[in-house]
MIKE-324364 format. One record per residue (C-alpha): residue number from 1; x, y, z. Coordinates in steps of 0.1 Angstrom, whole numbers, plus 5000, padded with zeros to 4 digits. Layout:
BEGIN
[NUM; [X; Y; Z]]
...
//
This chain:
BEGIN
[1; [5000; 5000; 5000]]
[2; [5012; 5035; 4992]]
[3; [5023; 5054; 5022]]
[4; [4996; 5077; 5036]]
[5; [5000; 5113; 5047]]
[6; [4981; 5105; 5079]]
[7; [4963; 5076; 5095]]
[8; [4930; 5079; 5113]]
[9; [4923; 5051; 5138]]
[10; [4885; 5047; 5143]]
[11; [4858; 5055; 5117]]
[12; [4832; 5066; 5143]]
[13; [4814; 5099; 5148]]
[14; [4845; 5120; 5151]]
[15; [4869; 5098; 5130]]
[16; [4847; 5098; 5099]]
[17; [4844; 5136; 5102]]
[18; [4881; 5140; 5106]]
[19; [4888; 5117; 5077]]
[20; [4864; 5134; 5054]]
[21; [4877; 5169; 5061]]
[22; [4914; 5159; 5058]]
[23; [4907; 5142; 5025]]
[24; [4888; 5172; 5013]]
[25; [4919; 5193; 5021]]
[26; [4939; 5170; 4997]]
[27; [4957; 5147; 5022]]
[28; [4962; 5110; 5015]]
[29; [4943; 5096; 5044]]
[30; [4940; 5059; 5055]]
[31; [4912; 5052; 5079]]
[32; [4912; 5019; 5098]]
[33; [4881; 5007; 5114]]
[34; [4878; 4976; 5135]]
[35; [4841; 4971; 5127]]
[36; [4821; 4964; 5096]]
[37; [4805; 4987; 5070]]
[38; [4774; 5008; 5080]]
[39; [4758; 5002; 5047]]
[40; [4732; 4979; 5062]]
[41; [4694; 4982; 5065]]
[42; [4697; 4977; 5103]]
[43; [4717; 5009; 5106]]
[44; [4699; 5030; 5079]]
[45; [4663; 5023; 5090]]
[46; [4660; 5042; 5123]]
[47; [4636; 5019; 5141]]
[48; [4659; 4989; 5136]]
[49; [4685; 5003; 5159]]
[50; [4675; 4978; 5186]]
[51; [4686; 4950; 5164]]
[52; [4723; 4962; 5164]]
[53; [4726; 4976; 5199]]
[54; [4741; 4949; 5222]]
[55; [4746; 4928; 5191]]
[56; [4783; 4919; 5192]]
[57; [4785; 4920; 5154]]
[58; [4779; 4957; 5155]]
[59; [4785; 4968; 5191]]
[60; [4816; 4964; 5214]]
[61; [4792; 4956; 5243]]
[62; [4817; 4969; 5269]]
[63; [4812; 4952; 5303]]
[64; [4814; 4978; 5331]]
[65; [4827; 4968; 5366]]
[66; [4799; 4963; 5392]]
[67; [4787; 4997; 5404]]
[68; [4782; 5000; 5441]]
[69; [4760; 5031; 5437]]
[70; [4735; 5009; 5418]]
[71; [4735; 4980; 5442]]
[72; [4764; 4963; 5425]]
[73; [4748; 4961; 5391]]
[74; [4773; 4956; 5362]]
[75; [4759; 4974; 5331]]
[76; [4769; 4969; 5295]]
[77; [4778; 5000; 5276]]
[78; [4773; 5001; 5239]]
[79; [4799; 5014; 5214]]
[80; [4796; 5013; 5177]]
[81; [4816; 4985; 5161]]
[82; [4809; 4997; 5125]]
[83; [4818; 5026; 5103]]
[84; [4801; 5056; 5117]]
[85; [4805; 5043; 5153]]
[86; [4779; 5057; 5177]]
[87; [4763; 5078; 5150]]
[88; [4755; 5045; 5131]]
[89; [4736; 5029; 5160]]
[90; [4725; 5056; 5184]]
[91; [4691; 5071; 5191]]
[92; [4697; 5099; 5165]]
[93; [4687; 5128; 5188]]
[94; [4706; 5158; 5175]]
[95; [4714; 5183; 5203]]
[96; [4745; 5205; 5207]]
[97; [4744; 5213; 5244]]
[98; [4745; 5247; 5261]]
[99; [4769; 5275; 5254]]
[100; [4778; 5275; 5291]]
[101; [4793; 5240; 5286]]
[102; [4818; 5251; 5260]]
[103; [4827; 5283; 5278]]
[104; [4834; 5260; 5308]]
[105; [4856; 5239; 5287]]
[106; [4877; 5270; 5280]]
[107; [4877; 5278; 5317]]
[108; [4891; 5243; 5324]]
[109; [4920; 5249; 5300]]
[110; [4906; 5240; 5266]]
[111; [4916; 5273; 5250]]
[112; [4899; 5278; 5216]]
[113; [4870; 5255; 5225]]
[114; [4846; 5281; 5240]]
[115; [4812; 5285; 5225]]
[116; [4822; 5313; 5201]]
[117; [4850; 5290; 5188]]
[118; [4829; 5258; 5183]]
[119; [4798; 5275; 5169]]
[120; [4812; 5279; 5133]]
[121; [4819; 5242; 5132]]
[122; [4784; 5232; 5144]]
[123; [4771; 5254; 5116]]
[124; [4795; 5240; 5090]]
[125; [4788; 5204; 5098]]
[126; [4750; 5205; 5095]]
[127; [4723; 5206; 5069]]
[128; [4694; 5219; 5090]]
[129; [4659; 5214; 5077]]
[130; [4648; 5245; 5096]]
[131; [4672; 5266; 5075]]
[132; [4703; 5288; 5084]]
[133; [4707; 5317; 5107]]
[134; [4733; 5331; 5130]]
[135; [4733; 5298; 5150]]
[136; [4723; 5272; 5124]]
[137; [4738; 5260; 5092]]
[138; [4727; 5244; 5059]]
[139; [4747; 5225; 5032]]
[140; [4768; 5205; 5056]]
[141; [4774; 5167; 5056]]
[142; [4751; 5159; 5086]]
[143; [4714; 5162; 5079]]
[144; [4694; 5175; 5108]]
[145; [4657; 5170; 5103]]
[146; [4623; 5171; 5120]]
[147; [4611; 5138; 5133]]
[148; [4588; 5119; 5110]]
[149; [4572; 5097; 5137]]
[150; [4546; 5122; 5149]]
[151; [4519; 5115; 5174]]
[152; [4493; 5139; 5189]]
[153; [4504; 5128; 5224]]
[154; [4537; 5145; 5218]]
[155; [4520; 5178; 5208]]
[156; [4500; 5175; 5240]]
[157; [4531; 5169; 5261]]
[158; [4548; 5200; 5247]]
[159; [4516; 5220; 5255]]
[160; [4515; 5205; 5290]]
[161; [4552; 5214; 5296]]
[162; [4543; 5250; 5288]]
[163; [4513; 5249; 5312]]
[164; [4538; 5236; 5338]]
[165; [4558; 5268; 5334]]
[166; [4585; 5256; 5309]]
[167; [4592; 5282; 5282]]
[168; [4586; 5271; 5246]]
[169; [4619; 5272; 5227]]
[170; [4619; 5280; 5190]]
[171; [4651; 5260; 5186]]
[172; [4671; 5241; 5213]]
[173; [4701; 5240; 5189]]
[174; [4698; 5277; 5183]]
[175; [4703; 5309; 5203]]
[176; [4691; 5294; 5237]]
[177; [4693; 5257; 5247]]
[178; [4666; 5261; 5274]]
[179; [4629; 5253; 5273]]
[180; [4608; 5227; 5255]]
[181; [4608; 5218; 5218]]
[182; [4605; 5188; 5194]]
[183; [4635; 5167; 5190]]
[184; [4656; 5172; 5159]]
[185; [4671; 5140; 5144]]
[186; [4702; 5130; 5125]]
[187; [4683; 5118; 5095]]
[188; [4680; 5125; 5058]]
[189; [4646; 5118; 5042]]
[190; [4636; 5094; 5070]]
[191; [4669; 5074; 5070]]
[192; [4698; 5076; 5094]]
[193; [4725; 5102; 5085]]
[194; [4756; 5088; 5103]]
[195; [4789; 5106; 5103]]
[196; [4802; 5079; 5078]]
[197; [4773; 5086; 5055]]
[198; [4777; 5124; 5056]]
[199; [4815; 5127; 5055]]
[200; [4826; 5095; 5036]]
[201; [4798; 5080; 5015]]
[202; [4784; 5113; 5003]]
[203; [4815; 5134; 5005]]
[204; [4823; 5161; 4980]]
[205; [4857; 5166; 4964]]
[206; [4892; 5161; 4976]]
[207; [4911; 5128; 4976]]
[208; [4894; 5095; 4982]]
[209; [4904; 5082; 5015]]
[210; [4916; 5046; 5019]]
[211; [4893; 5027; 5043]]
[212; [4903; 4995; 5059]]
[213; [4874; 4977; 5076]]
[214; [4876; 4949; 5102]]
[215; [4912; 4961; 5109]]
[216; [4920; 4963; 5147]]
[217; [4948; 4984; 5160]]
[218; [4973; 4966; 5182]]
[219; [4996; 4994; 5190]]
[220; [5010; 5027; 5177]]
[221; [5045; 5027; 5161]]
[222; [5065; 5054; 5180]]
[223; [5101; 5061; 5170]]
[224; [5122; 5088; 5186]]
[225; [5092; 5101; 5205]]
[226; [5071; 5105; 5173]]
[227; [5041; 5085; 5161]]
[228; [5051; 5072; 5126]]
[229; [5025; 5045; 5120]]
[230; [5005; 5016; 5134]]
[231; [5005; 4979; 5139]]
[232; [4971; 4963; 5132]]
[233; [4954; 4930; 5126]]
[234; [4932; 4922; 5096]]
[235; [4921; 4888; 5084]]
[236; [4941; 4872; 5111]]
[237; [4974; 4887; 5098]]
[238; [4995; 4913; 5117]]
[239; [5004; 4943; 5095]]
[240; [5023; 4975; 5097]]
[241; [5013; 5008; 5081]]
[242; [5033; 5040; 5082]]
[243; [5023; 5076; 5076]]
[244; [5043; 5107; 5067]]
[245; [5028; 5131; 5092]]
[246; [5014; 5109; 5120]]
[247; [4984; 5092; 5135]]
[248; [4950; 5105; 5148]]
[249; [4933; 5084; 5174]]
[250; [4895; 5086; 5171]]
[251; [4886; 5053; 5188]]
[252; [4861; 5067; 5214]]
[253; [4861; 5075; 5251]]
[254; [4865; 5039; 5261]]
[255; [4889; 5026; 5235]]
[256; [4912; 5056; 5229]]
[257; [4927; 5055; 5264]]
[258; [4932; 5018; 5261]]
[259; [4951; 5022; 5228]]
[260; [4973; 5050; 5242]]
[261; [4982; 5028; 5272]]
[262; [4989; 4998; 5251]]
[263; [5014; 5020; 5232]]
[264; [5032; 5032; 5264]]
[265; [5014; 5065; 5268]]
[266; [4996; 5069; 5302]]
[267; [5000; 5067; 5339]]
[268; [5036; 5054; 5345]]
[269; [5026; 5033; 5376]]
[270; [4998; 5015; 5358]]
[271; [5019; 5008; 5327]]
[272; [5046; 4994; 5349]]
[273; [5020; 4970; 5365]]
[274; [5011; 4959; 5330]]
[275; [5047; 4954; 5320]]
[276; [5045; 4980; 5292]]
[277; [5075; 5001; 5283]]
[278; [5069; 5037; 5291]]
[279; [5069; 5062; 5262]]
[280; [5053; 5092; 5280]]
[281; [5039; 5095; 5315]]
[282; [5005; 5111; 5312]]
[283; [4985; 5104; 5344]]
[284; [4953; 5118; 5328]]
[285; [4949; 5090; 5303]]
[286; [4919; 5070; 5313]]
[287; [4908; 5093; 5341]]
[288; [4880; 5119; 5342]]
[289; [4854; 5094; 5328]]
[290; [4819; 5109; 5328]]
[291; [4785; 5098; 5317]]
[292; [4750; 5111; 5320]]
[293; [4726; 5092; 5343]]
[294; [4688; 5091; 5345]]
[295; [4657; 5072; 5350]]
[296; [4622; 5068; 5334]]
[297; [4587; 5077; 5342]]
[298; [4564; 5054; 5322]]
[299; [4527; 5059; 5317]]
[300; [4499; 5041; 5299]]
[301; [4478; 5064; 5277]]
[302; [4446; 5061; 5257]]
[303; [4458; 5075; 5224]]
[304; [4479; 5061; 5196]]
[305; [4516; 5056; 5203]]
[306; [4544; 5037; 5186]]
[307; [4535; 5007; 5208]]
[308; [4501; 5004; 5192]]
[309; [4515; 5011; 5157]]
[310; [4538; 4981; 5161]]
[311; [4509; 4956; 5164]]
[312; [4491; 4936; 5137]]
[313; [4477; 4954; 5107]]
[314; [4488; 4988; 5120]]
[315; [4524; 4974; 5120]]
[316; [4520; 4962; 5085]]
[317; [4507; 4997; 5075]]
[318; [4538; 5013; 5091]]
[319; [4561; 4991; 5070]]
[320; [4543; 5001; 5039]]
[321; [4542; 5037; 5049]]
[322; [4580; 5037; 5054]]
[323; [4586; 5019; 5021]]
[324; [4565; 5045; 5002]]
[325; [4571; 5077; 5020]]
[326; [4599; 5072; 5045]]
[327; [4575; 5084; 5073]]
[328; [4559; 5069; 5103]]
[329; [4569; 5046; 5132]]
[330; [4600; 5032; 5114]]
[331; [4616; 5066; 5113]]
[332; [4615; 5070; 5151]]
[333; [4643; 5083; 5171]]
[334; [4648; 5075; 5208]]
[335; [4629; 5107; 5218]]
[336; [4603; 5129; 5202]]
[337; [4603; 5160; 5224]]
[338; [4625; 5173; 5251]]
[339; [4629; 5201; 5277]]
[340; [4660; 5215; 5293]]
[341; [4651; 5228; 5328]]
[342; [4665; 5239; 5361]]
[343; [4653; 5220; 5391]]
[344; [4667; 5248; 5414]]
[345; [4664; 5285; 5408]]
[346; [4699; 5293; 5418]]
[347; [4716; 5272; 5390]]
[348; [4733; 5291; 5362]]
[349; [4720; 5267; 5335]]
[350; [4696; 5237; 5332]]
[351; [4707; 5207; 5351]]
[352; [4681; 5183; 5337]]
[353; [4671; 5170; 5303]]
[354; [4635; 5158; 5303]]
[355; [4630; 5136; 5271]]
[356; [4596; 5124; 5260]]
[357; [4589; 5095; 5237]]
[358; [4556; 5083; 5224]]
[359; [4565; 5047; 5232]]
[360; [4577; 5026; 5262]]
[361; [4595; 4994; 5268]]
[362; [4592; 4965; 5292]]
[363; [4616; 4937; 5300]]
[364; [4611; 4901; 5290]]
[365; [4618; 4871; 5312]]
[366; [4655; 4872; 5300]]
[367; [4659; 4909; 5309]]
[368; [4658; 4921; 5273]]
[369; [4640; 4953; 5262]]
[370; [4607; 4948; 5244]]
[371; [4580; 4972; 5233]]
[372; [4550; 4973; 5256]]
[373; [4519; 4960; 5239]]
[374; [4496; 4987; 5252]]
[375; [4497; 5024; 5242]]
[376; [4524; 5039; 5264]]
[377; [4548; 5069; 5268]]
[378; [4580; 5073; 5286]]
[379; [4597; 5104; 5301]]
[380; [4634; 5101; 5307]]
[381; [4648; 5123; 5334]]
[382; [4685; 5128; 5327]]
[383; [4710; 5145; 5350]]
[384; [4733; 5167; 5329]]
[385; [4763; 5173; 5352]]
[386; [4768; 5142; 5375]]
[387; [4795; 5145; 5401]]
[388; [4815; 5113; 5396]]
[389; [4847; 5108; 5376]]
[390; [4854; 5072; 5368]]
[391; [4885; 5056; 5353]]
[392; [4895; 5033; 5324]]
[393; [4925; 5010; 5329]]
[394; [4940; 4980; 5311]]
[395; [4928; 4946; 5320]]
[396; [4961; 4931; 5306]]
[397; [4988; 4940; 5281]]
[398; [4969; 4918; 5256]]
[399; [4959; 4942; 5228]]
[400; [4926; 4923; 5222]]
[401; [4915; 4924; 5259]]
[402; [4887; 4948; 5267]]
[403; [4894; 4977; 5291]]
[404; [4885; 4978; 5328]]
[405; [4857; 5005; 5331]]
[406; [4851; 5016; 5367]]
[407; [4824; 5042; 5372]]
[408; [4797; 5051; 5397]]
[409; [4766; 5065; 5381]]
[410; [4752; 5079; 5414]]
[411; [4782; 5091; 5434]]
[412; [4765; 5117; 5456]]
[413; [4733; 5125; 5474]]
[414; [4731; 5157; 5453]]
[415; [4729; 5136; 5421]]
[416; [4701; 5115; 5435]]
[417; [4682; 5146; 5448]]
[418; [4684; 5163; 5414]]
[419; [4669; 5132; 5396]]
[420; [4641; 5130; 5422]]
[421; [4634; 5167; 5415]]
[422; [4633; 5158; 5378]]
[423; [4607; 5130; 5384]]
[424; [4586; 5156; 5402]]
[425; [4588; 5179; 5372]]
[426; [4580; 5151; 5348]]
[427; [4549; 5141; 5368]]
[428; [4538; 5177; 5370]]
[429; [4538; 5180; 5332]]
[430; [4517; 5149; 5329]]
[431; [4491; 5163; 5354]]
[432; [4485; 5194; 5332]]
[433; [4451; 5197; 5314]]
[434; [4467; 5195; 5279]]
[435; [4477; 5158; 5285]]
[436; [4462; 5146; 5318]]
[437; [4428; 5134; 5302]]
[438; [4449; 5110; 5281]]
[439; [4470; 5095; 5309]]
[440; [4455; 5063; 5323]]
[441; [4481; 5053; 5348]]
[442; [4517; 5056; 5359]]
[443; [4535; 5023; 5355]]
[444; [4569; 5034; 5367]]
[445; [4578; 5045; 5394]]
[446; [4541; 5040; 5401]]
[447; [4516; 5063; 5419]]
[448; [4523; 5045; 5452]]
[449; [4558; 5059; 5453]]
[450; [4551; 5095; 5463]]
[451; [4574; 5104; 5491]]
[452; [4609; 5118; 5487]]
[453; [4625; 5088; 5504]]
[454; [4606; 5064; 5482]]
[455; [4616; 5082; 5451]]
[456; [4652; 5083; 5462]]
[457; [4651; 5045; 5466]]
[458; [4635; 5042; 5431]]
[459; [4663; 5064; 5416]]
[460; [4690; 5042; 5433]]
[461; [4673; 5010; 5419]]
[462; [4661; 5021; 5385]]
[463; [4687; 5047; 5372]]
[464; [4706; 5038; 5341]]
[465; [4736; 5051; 5322]]
[466; [4727; 5072; 5292]]
[467; [4757; 5059; 5272]]
[468; [4774; 5093; 5267]]
[469; [4810; 5085; 5280]]
[470; [4835; 5113; 5276]]
[471; [4866; 5128; 5291]]
[472; [4892; 5101; 5293]]
[473; [4919; 5120; 5273]]
[474; [4909; 5155; 5280]]
[475; [4920; 5188; 5265]]
[476; [4940; 5211; 5287]]
[477; [4970; 5233; 5290]]
[478; [5004; 5217; 5286]]
[479; [5014; 5224; 5322]]
[480; [4982; 5207; 5335]]
[481; [4992; 5172; 5348]]
[482; [4956; 5159; 5342]]
[483; [4956; 5170; 5305]]
[484; [4963; 5145; 5277]]
[485; [4960; 5167; 5246]]
[486; [4966; 5204; 5241]]
[487; [4942; 5228; 5224]]
[488; [4952; 5215; 5190]]
[489; [4944; 5180; 5201]]
[490; [4981; 5170; 5200]]
[491; [4991; 5144; 5226]]
[492; [5013; 5162; 5251]]
[493; [5049; 5151; 5248]]
[494; [5045; 5129; 5217]]
[495; [5050; 5143; 5182]]
[496; [5028; 5133; 5153]]
[497; [5000; 5121; 5174]]
[498; [4965; 5136; 5179]]
[499; [4933; 5125; 5196]]
[500; [4899; 5136; 5182]]
[501; [4868; 5120; 5198]]
[502; [4846; 5123; 5229]]
[503; [4875; 5114; 5251]]
[504; [4890; 5149; 5247]]
[505; [4859; 5166; 5263]]
[506; [4869; 5182; 5296]]
[507; [4833; 5179; 5309]]
[508; [4799; 5167; 5297]]
[509; [4778; 5190; 5276]]
[510; [4741; 5190; 5283]]
[511; [4721; 5165; 5262]]
[512; [4731; 5137; 5239]]
[513; [4768; 5139; 5230]]
[514; [4769; 5127; 5194]]
[515; [4766; 5161; 5177]]
[516; [4795; 5173; 5199]]
[517; [4817; 5143; 5190]]
[518; [4811; 5150; 5153]]
[519; [4820; 5187; 5158]]
[520; [4853; 5177; 5175]]
[521; [4862; 5156; 5144]]
[522; [4852; 5184; 5120]]
[523; [4870; 5212; 5140]]
[524; [4899; 5189; 5149]]
[525; [4907; 5185; 5112]]
[526; [4915; 5223; 5111]]
[527; [4938; 5219; 5141]]
[528; [4957; 5190; 5124]]
[529; [4960; 5210; 5092]]
[530; [4972; 5240; 5112]]
[531; [4999; 5219; 5129]]
[532; [5010; 5204; 5096]]
[533; [5013; 5238; 5080]]
[534; [5033; 5251; 5109]]
[535; [5056; 5221; 5108]]
[536; [5063; 5227; 5071]]
[537; [5074; 5263; 5075]]
[538; [5112; 5268; 5073]]
[539; [5127; 5274; 5107]]
[540; [5144; 5307; 5115]]
//
């Protein structure tokens, strides 16, 4: 194979964006992805997401260590094992987060990643069905559309939220990320628009990147403190690939720190325990792990929902409707409406995401999710800024061994109290006149659980990870011992090596994190190009 200018490891949300932008700039890029292609009906048809999540053919299915804050429960965290990564199997809710989050990044040392600096890239990356303005963009690779699975109960919930005192937002991705609105989705014409689809399959101009699928990185090649290539396995054969300018890791918040440590970059004491030769002591690698946490309020209702549309002749009609018009239940995202709210008046920004879906799940006898048979709705109460910081470490020096993921979803009483406050808000919305006549009963937590202590127990029993892991190789200033990459995403102390994925986020943004991960890949490409141009300038 001809030598590449640069290698991108991981073709997920950020990696596909990074690859597309660098190829567009004229670089010879080789992208290696451990998973399969995303050109599959199970990924493209939105409602079929459940057939690939926790399916080891498409999902890494990371086993998390038992969580004492959840009674010792050991959850499985999904991560895309296909081109497009999380954007090819997630719930497709497109939300950027609050400007406060990005300004906080800058305050934490991520210079050049404040809201004013990231906004042009959010605008550049999207093709917004609502049109362009000072905050939104059109013509970009990621289609951002209105949901096509519409139910009157969703309209009633938005009206009820307003009756409950929540302001109606004209655009939660626009000027203000507060209030209630319909969910926008990462779809084009009723089909999923993953990062791979937008930046690779439907790319425009530039060089065609070389894409190696089912190729798993074993370690980075580092010579004289510079990343010069990779060693990977494909078709059972160990191979080496070199690049002129270096390597970009975009393997995700759980895998990127693992790959750095396998290559000798990370906490010196841990690498010594693993018997791995030290290249660079970076104590922050694998630390600062964060994830949103939440729980559901589930109600049975008397109107049509996706649950009823999945049954019998109505289900057959929905299949036909999708085939003919790409509308209806098969276009559903994981949420249909949402509100960002403060549960306490003294907070600077909303601390809760209240997401409403015109469907609800039960568990079968084997603990697997299944759609309820009766018309139902669910309200997810998500805590946006949980207190705990977990850690990812190596299980062994075996490059094929999964990482050790240690994280507490509910680490403080304050976290639990805020989720309880969110349940109270969710219930209050459902008691308003715009929707209350259609609510037949509360299935979870159940009307019998009314007191604060009962709800606290429910939160501790029923809270779930929201699968938005970030922060394990965070951006910071070079003199910050906890930082892994600098403001240009360069790994501190190693030349020719960058990280661009959710692991670089210093803290969680509000809401679903996929749009932010894609932005990091898109913006990160400009940082890589800036570094390459600077390196090519004659010294003196």
